[in-house]
N, C-alpha and C positions, 0 to 999 in steps of 0.2 A: 504494500500500500504506500503510495507516495506521501511524503510528509508535507504538511501545510507550510507555505513559505513564511518566514519570519516577517513580522509587520513593524513598521515605524523604526527601521534600522538606524536612520540618521538621528532620530529623536532619542533612541536608546543610547547611541554612542555619545550624544551630547550630555545626557544625564550622567553617564560614567565619567566623562571629562570634567563635569562639574561636581563630581563626588556626591551625587544626589540620587536617592532611590525613587522608585515610582510612588511609594507611600509618602515621601516627603513632598514630591510634586503635587500629589493629591491633596495634601494638607493646604498647600498654597491655593489650590483651586476649590477648596471646600468639597472635595469628593471623597467618598468612602473607598477603601482599598478595592472592593469588588467592582465599583464603578470605574476605577482607574484600569483595572485588569480588562474589563469589557472594552474600554476604548483602545488600550494598547494591543489588544488581540483583534481589533476591528469587528467585534461583535456588536458594538454600539458606536455610532458615528460621533466624532467630536463636534461640538457646536462651534460656531464661528467665534463666539466670545471666549470659549475655552482655548481655542487655538491661539488667539491673540494673547490671552493671559499666559499661556505656556511660553510664547515668544518673549514676553516681558520678563517673566521669572528667570528665564535663561539668558536674558540680555542679548537676544538675537534680533536681527533686522526682519521686519515683517515682509520685506522684499523676498525673503527666502521661505515664506510660508509654504509654498508648493513643494519645497525640498523636504521639509520636516513632516509635512502632512500630505503625502501623495495619495492619489485616489485609491480607496480601499486599503490604505496603509502599506501598499507594496510598491517599492521603487522598481521601475522597469529599467533594465540595463540596455543601453543602446550602443 
């Protein structure tokens, strides 16, 4: 059985670089751990407000929103 592709790889890498866990990010966003997991696994879509808040927390430019939040959470290699 093929494995499901990992989602939000750039966002996950940015969390690691900032020494921040998903749970810590969730606290900034006022989201429960299960809600964060649902978003990070693309079972629930991020709201636009949440995406912008993540970019603010991680001090990232919103010009790169599409890089950290690709469609369905999966970065397509070209």
